[in-house]
VOMI-706081 format. One record per residue: chain; residue in one letter; x, y, z of N, C-alpha, C in turn. Coordinates in nm, 4 decimals, always signed. Atoms other than C-alpha are relative to their C-alpha. Example, Ala and Ser with C-alpha at 12.3 -4.5 7.8 and 13.67 -1.06 7.14 Angstrom:
2
TORSE  ch  aa        nx        ny        nz       cax       cay       caz        cx        cy        cz
TORSE   A   A   +0.0890   -0.1190   +0.0000   +1.2300   -0.4500   +0.7800   +0.0900   +0.1200   +0.0000
TORSE   A   S   -0.0820   -0.1190   -0.0060   +1.3670   -0.1060   +0.7140   -0.0770   +0.1090   +0.0730
//
This chain:
109
TORSE  ch  aa        nx        ny        nz       cax       cay       caz        cx        cy        cz
TORSE   A   X   -0.0379   -0.0029   -0.1191   -0.9917   -0.1389   -2.7490   -0.0924   +0.0050   +0.1183
TORSE   A   X   +0.0937   -0.0282   -0.1132   -1.2933   +0.0226   -2.5566   -0.1147   -0.0912   +0.0119
TORSE   A   X   +0.1382   +0.1287   +0.0040   -1.5647   -0.2199   -2.6402   +0.0502   -0.0844   +0.0838
TORSE   A   X   -0.0300   +0.0829   -0.0855   -1.3356   -0.4884   -2.5320   -0.0224   -0.0033   +0.1630
TORSE   A   X   +0.0161   -0.0078   -0.1721   -1.2756   -0.3674   -2.1948   -0.1609   +0.0280   +0.0678
TORSE   A   X   +0.0900   +0.0295   -0.0209   -1.6002   -0.2684   -2.1742   -0.1276   -0.1085   +0.0303
TORSE   A   X   +0.0737   +0.1552   -0.0079   -1.7420   -0.6259   -2.2574   +0.0767   -0.1190   +0.1316
TORSE   A   X   -0.0505   +0.0473   -0.1218   -1.4581   -0.7145   -2.0176   -0.0822   +0.0124   +0.1852
TORSE   A   X   +0.0731   -0.0615   -0.1755   -1.5975   -0.4929   -1.6800   -0.1573   -0.0530   -0.0153
TORSE   A   X   +0.1919   +0.0625   +0.0132   -1.9870   -0.6164   -1.8012   -0.0113   -0.1508   +0.0243
TORSE   A   X   -0.0073   +0.0958   -0.0593   -1.8569   -0.9641   -1.7607   +0.0125   -0.0488   +0.1333
TORSE   A   X   -0.0319   +0.0031   -0.1301   -1.7067   -0.9349   -1.4729   -0.0929   +0.0487   +0.1251
TORSE   A   X   +0.1043   -0.0344   -0.1031   -1.9872   -0.7143   -1.2865   -0.1258   -0.1109   -0.0392
TORSE   A   X   +0.0737   +0.1211   -0.0305   -2.1757   -1.0308   -1.3711   -0.0223   -0.1297   +0.0512
TORSE   A   X   -0.0627   +0.0688   -0.1313   -2.0149   -1.2488   -1.1559   +0.0398   +0.0252   +0.1442
TORSE   A   X   -0.0521   -0.0209   -0.0705   -1.9559   -1.0515   -0.9159   -0.0685   -0.1079   +0.1201
TORSE   A   X   +0.0572   +0.0674   -0.1498   -2.1424   -1.3045   -0.6549   +0.0609   -0.1112   -0.0130
TORSE   A   X   -0.0525   +0.1339   -0.0148   -1.9165   -1.5582   -0.7394   +0.1479   +0.0264   +0.0549
TORSE   A   X   -0.1100   -0.0185   -0.0913   -1.6286   -1.3955   -0.4449   -0.0174   -0.0984   +0.0454
TORSE   A   X   -0.0545   +0.1474   -0.0974   -1.4524   -1.7004   -0.3156   +0.1032   +0.0980   +0.1760
TORSE   A   X   -0.0682   -0.0081   -0.0991   -1.3288   -1.6042   +0.0415   +0.1326   -0.0301   +0.0249
TORSE   A   X   -0.1342   +0.0210   -0.0586   -0.9547   -1.5778   +0.1245   +0.0261   -0.1124   +0.1226
TORSE   A   X   +0.0022   +0.0766   -0.0863   -0.8366   -1.8950   +0.3199   +0.1445   +0.0199   +0.0508
TORSE   A   X   -0.1151   -0.0490   -0.0017   -0.5665   -1.8144   +0.5326   +0.0702   -0.1383   +0.0463
TORSE   A   X   -0.0875   +0.1515   +0.0036   -0.2567   -2.0659   +0.5165   +0.0837   +0.0259   +0.0940
TORSE   A   X   -0.0818   +0.0539   -0.1691   -0.1155   -2.0336   +0.8699   -0.0463   +0.0947   +0.0922
TORSE   A   X   +0.0337   -0.0973   -0.0788   -0.1632   -1.8350   +1.1962   +0.0550   +0.1177   -0.0011
TORSE   A   X   -0.0272   -0.1369   +0.0177   +0.0066   -1.5591   +1.1195   -0.0368   +0.1046   -0.1002
TORSE   A   X   +0.1066   -0.0633   +0.0855   -0.1968   -1.4694   +0.8433   -0.1216   +0.0382   +0.0701
TORSE   A   X   +0.1769   +0.0071   -0.0876   -0.5168   -1.4946   +1.0551   +0.0792   +0.1440   +0.1156
TORSE   A   X   -0.0298   -0.0780   -0.1163   -0.2885   -1.2556   +1.3463   -0.0098   +0.1049   -0.1046
TORSE   A   X   -0.0138   -0.1252   +0.0381   -0.2024   -1.0122   +1.0791   -0.1693   +0.0623   -0.0471
TORSE   A   X   +0.1463   -0.0412   +0.0350   -0.6155   -0.9779   +0.9721   -0.0548   +0.0470   +0.1320
TORSE   A   X   +0.0741   -0.0473   -0.0654   -0.6912   -0.9762   +1.3011   +0.0804   +0.1499   +0.0888
TORSE   A   X   -0.1359   -0.1433   +0.0072   -0.4017   -0.7016   +1.3436   -0.1197   +0.1337   -0.0145
TORSE   A   X   +0.1704   -0.0946   +0.0920   -0.6541   -0.4886   +1.1302   -0.0572   +0.0146   +0.1016
TORSE   A   X   +0.1270   +0.0212   -0.0646   -0.9488   -0.5139   +1.3210   +0.0360   +0.0300   +0.1322
TORSE   A   X   -0.0538   -0.1171   -0.1401   -0.7652   -0.3389   +1.6499   +0.0211   +0.1195   -0.0363
TORSE   A   X   -0.0338   -0.1110   +0.0726   -0.7200   -0.0454   +1.4125   -0.1555   +0.0779   +0.0615
TORSE   A   X   +0.0809   -0.0658   -0.0424   -0.9877   +0.2282   +1.5548   -0.0080   +0.1499   -0.1075
TORSE   A   X   +0.0226   -0.1362   +0.0622   -0.9039   +0.5611   +1.3671   +0.0867   -0.0230   -0.1412
TORSE   A   X   -0.0672   -0.0109   +0.1072   -0.7570   +0.6600   +1.0367   +0.1959   +0.0302   +0.0017
TORSE   A   X   -0.1303   -0.0795   -0.0418   -0.4291   +0.8360   +1.2074   +0.1061   -0.2138   +0.0515
TORSE   A   X   -0.0776   +0.0978   -0.0447   -0.3765   +0.4846   +1.4035   -0.0065   -0.1648   -0.1041
TORSE   A   X   +0.0074   +0.0701   +0.1274   -0.4418   +0.2777   +1.0272   +0.1534   +0.0270   -0.0451
TORSE   A   X   -0.0977   -0.0258   +0.0546   -0.1679   +0.4541   +0.9148   +0.1167   -0.0265   +0.0713
TORSE   A   X   -0.1264   -0.0152   -0.1001   +0.0897   +0.4630   +1.2036   +0.0249   -0.1790   -0.0389
TORSE   A   X   -0.0347   +0.1654   +0.0706   +0.0533   +0.0537   +1.1207   +0.0183   +0.0150   -0.1009
TORSE   A   X   -0.0867   +0.0382   +0.1051   +0.1016   +0.0585   +0.7954   +0.1357   +0.0462   -0.0662
TORSE   A   X   -0.1508   -0.0014   +0.0199   +0.4181   +0.2443   +0.8253   +0.1043   -0.0764   +0.0801
TORSE   A   X   -0.0890   +0.0733   -0.0638   +0.5413   +0.0372   +1.0693   +0.0212   -0.1398   -0.0803
TORSE   A   X   -0.0365   +0.1381   +0.0740   +0.4569   -0.2381   +0.8437   +0.0815   -0.0211   -0.1073
TORSE   A   X   -0.0296   +0.0190   +0.1391   +0.5183   -0.1630   +0.5114   +0.1013   +0.0879   -0.0169
TORSE   A   X   -0.0878   -0.0938   +0.0315   +0.8180   +0.0663   +0.3619   -0.1211   +0.0659   -0.0784
TORSE   A   X   +0.0916   -0.1655   +0.0620   +0.6819   +0.4230   +0.1977   -0.0293   -0.0353   -0.1340
TORSE   A   X   +0.0218   +0.0454   +0.1696   +0.7403   +0.2701   -0.1281   -0.1466   -0.0892   -0.0397
TORSE   A   X   +0.1035   +0.0991   -0.0110   +0.4999   +0.0077   -0.0424   -0.1267   -0.0126   +0.0340
TORSE   A   X   +0.1080   -0.0426   -0.0083   +0.2385   +0.1883   +0.1045   -0.0471   +0.0695   -0.1447
TORSE   A   X   +0.0283   -0.0240   +0.1487   +0.2569   +0.3711   -0.2418   -0.0460   -0.0628   -0.0754
TORSE   A   X   +0.0509   +0.1599   +0.1226   +0.1917   +0.0454   -0.4197   -0.1385   -0.0101   +0.0478
TORSE   A   X   +0.1965   +0.0662   -0.0859   -0.1387   -0.0597   -0.1952   -0.0908   +0.1380   -0.0660
TORSE   A   X   +0.0968   -0.0678   +0.0041   -0.2569   +0.3074   -0.2404   -0.0151   +0.0048   -0.1464
TORSE   A   X   -0.0194   -0.0013   +0.1630   -0.2019   +0.3192   -0.6017   -0.1214   -0.0724   -0.0184
TORSE   A   X   +0.1460   +0.0623   +0.0249   -0.4122   +0.0036   -0.6354   -0.1304   -0.0051   +0.0347
TORSE   A   X   +0.1337   -0.0282   -0.0327   -0.6792   +0.1281   -0.4324   -0.0349   +0.0850   -0.0902
TORSE   A   X   +0.0875   -0.1400   +0.1074   -0.7395   +0.4605   -0.6725   +0.0380   -0.0836   -0.1506
TORSE   A   X   +0.0224   +0.0585   +0.0681   -0.7090   +0.1901   -0.9654   -0.1084   -0.1074   +0.0256
TORSE   A   X   +0.1399   +0.0166   +0.0272   -0.9759   -0.0068   -0.8737   -0.1028   +0.0856   +0.0013
TORSE   A   X   +0.1342   -0.1042   -0.0127   -1.1754   +0.3004   -0.7438   -0.0192   +0.0594   -0.1599
TORSE   A   X   +0.0043   -0.0305   +0.1428   -1.1002   +0.4087   -1.1076   -0.1038   -0.1152   -0.1144
TORSE   A   X   +0.0703   +0.1128   +0.0627   -1.2351   +0.0587   -1.2507   -0.1404   +0.0140   +0.0182
TORSE   A   X   +0.1437   -0.0100   -0.0377   -1.5298   +0.1023   -1.0632   -0.0566   +0.0937   -0.1033
TORSE   A   X   +0.0619   -0.0818   +0.0392   -1.6362   +0.3669   -1.2122   +0.0426   +0.0121   -0.1377
TORSE   A   X   -0.0171   +0.0981   +0.1196   -1.5635   +0.2274   -1.5278   +0.0691   +0.1259   -0.1114
TORSE   A   X   -0.1557   -0.0306   +0.0903   -1.2196   +0.4305   -1.6891   +0.0171   -0.1023   -0.0280
TORSE   A   X   -0.0811   +0.1374   +0.0511   -1.0432   +0.2395   -1.9201   +0.1101   +0.0141   +0.0633
TORSE   A   X   -0.0981   +0.0872   -0.0121   -0.7706   +0.0257   -1.8834   +0.1322   +0.1417   -0.0471
TORSE   A   X   -0.1004   -0.1099   +0.0679   -0.5540   +0.2893   -2.1115   +0.0118   +0.1103   +0.1021
TORSE   A   X   -0.0156   -0.1171   -0.0681   -0.6508   +0.5746   -1.9111   +0.0209   +0.0454   +0.1463
TORSE   A   X   -0.0584   +0.0105   -0.1613   -0.5927   +0.4743   -1.5402   +0.1353   -0.0218   -0.0261
TORSE   A   X   -0.1793   -0.0158   +0.0167   -0.2345   +0.3421   -1.7030   +0.0467   +0.1617   +0.0170
TORSE   A   X   -0.0711   -0.1263   +0.0099   -0.1645   +0.7002   -1.8246   -0.0226   +0.0964   +0.1277
TORSE   A   X   +0.0322   -0.0803   -0.1179   -0.3134   +0.8768   -1.5435   +0.0945   -0.0300   +0.1221
TORSE   A   X   -0.0594   +0.0354   -0.1197   -0.1473   +0.6825   -1.2713   +0.1388   -0.0604   -0.0421
TORSE   A   X   -0.1060   +0.0245   +0.0556   +0.1496   +0.6452   -1.4881   +0.0509   -0.1891   +0.0372
TORSE   A   X   -0.0291   +0.1406   -0.0337   +0.1605   +0.2252   -1.4461   -0.0414   -0.0632   -0.1232
TORSE   A   X   +0.0142   +0.0578   +0.1383   +0.1291   -0.0297   -1.7395   -0.1660   -0.0589   -0.0213
TORSE   A   X   +0.1157   +0.0763   +0.0613   -0.2051   -0.2023   -1.8570   +0.0097   -0.1326   +0.1038
TORSE   A   X   -0.0957   +0.1254   -0.0159   -0.0351   -0.5088   -1.7507   -0.0615   +0.0177   +0.1338
TORSE   A   X   +0.0875   -0.0459   -0.1399   -0.1328   -0.3380   -1.3705   -0.1428   -0.0360   +0.0356
TORSE   A   X   +0.1762   +0.0422   +0.0170   -0.4495   -0.2390   -1.4596   -0.0625   -0.1310   +0.0128
TORSE   A   X   +0.0378   +0.1042   +0.0085   -0.5356   -0.5362   -1.5448   -0.0280   -0.1562   +0.0908
TORSE   A   X   +0.0075   +0.0942   -0.1411   -0.4468   -0.7507   -1.2544   -0.1038   +0.0761   +0.1148
TORSE   A   X   +0.0465   -0.0120   -0.1442   -0.5928   -0.5353   -1.0049   -0.1857   -0.0021   -0.0737
TORSE   A   X   +0.1262   +0.0401   +0.0435   -0.9268   -0.5624   -1.2326   -0.0383   -0.0817   +0.0621
TORSE   A   X   +0.0826   +0.1820   -0.0350   -0.9564   -0.9157   -1.1805   +0.0179   +0.0015   +0.1593
TORSE   A   X   +0.0154   -0.0107   -0.1296   -0.9087   -0.8815   -0.8311   -0.1303   +0.0989   +0.0677
TORSE   A   X   +0.0957   -0.0914   -0.0125   -1.1593   -0.6047   -0.8219   -0.1519   -0.0571   -0.0364
TORSE   A   X   +0.1160   +0.0376   +0.0368   -1.3938   -0.7986   -1.0003   -0.0585   -0.1587   +0.0032
TORSE   A   X   +0.0025   +0.1665   -0.0248   -1.3090   -1.1695   -0.9303   +0.0563   -0.0553   +0.1157
TORSE   A   X   -0.0761   +0.0111   -0.1094   -1.1138   -1.1733   -0.6241   -0.0965   -0.0534   +0.0943
TORSE   A   X   +0.0951   +0.0849   -0.1083   -1.2699   -1.2387   -0.2837   -0.0676   +0.1475   +0.0230
TORSE   A   X   +0.0890   -0.1265   -0.0242   -1.4475   -0.8895   -0.2570   +0.0145   +0.0987   +0.0893
TORSE   A   X   -0.0441   -0.1229   -0.1218   -1.2226   -0.6613   -0.0239   +0.0076   +0.1150   -0.0897
TORSE   A   X   +0.0174   -0.1128   +0.0796   -1.1906   -0.4310   -0.3094   -0.1604   +0.0611   +0.0473
TORSE   A   X   +0.1336   -0.0836   -0.0010   -1.5644   -0.3778   -0.3266   -0.0590   +0.0274   +0.1342
TORSE   A   X   +0.0230   -0.0600   -0.1696   -1.5849   -0.3851   +0.0778   +0.0104   +0.1029   -0.0027
TORSE   A   X   -0.0311   -0.0883   -0.0585   -1.3894   -0.1019   +0.1122   -0.0221   +0.1259   -0.1080
TORSE   A   X   -0.0115   -0.1219   +0.0693   -1.4656   +0.1189   -0.2208   -0.1689   +0.0053   -0.0056
//
């Protein structure tokens, strides 16, 4: 299993130049993106996240970012799943967006 994960990560890393930019579906999505650009400090970002999301949603998004960080460090899917108490399916989904998504995780990590 670890060899399969290693090969999967290597394959994804080879194709990292194939990120496709996300195209907003409407003006509301564009406005959301622009709202993030107005935030200057960590506290402003935290305040906006709390106004926008539930505590559970903030925790879930923070968990996804941590999964991406651990994946980028080379930790196995199984180890991440155990450490963060999530399924390997969830880790796989985050890995997909980390390595084949729009480049957002790569930009912030």
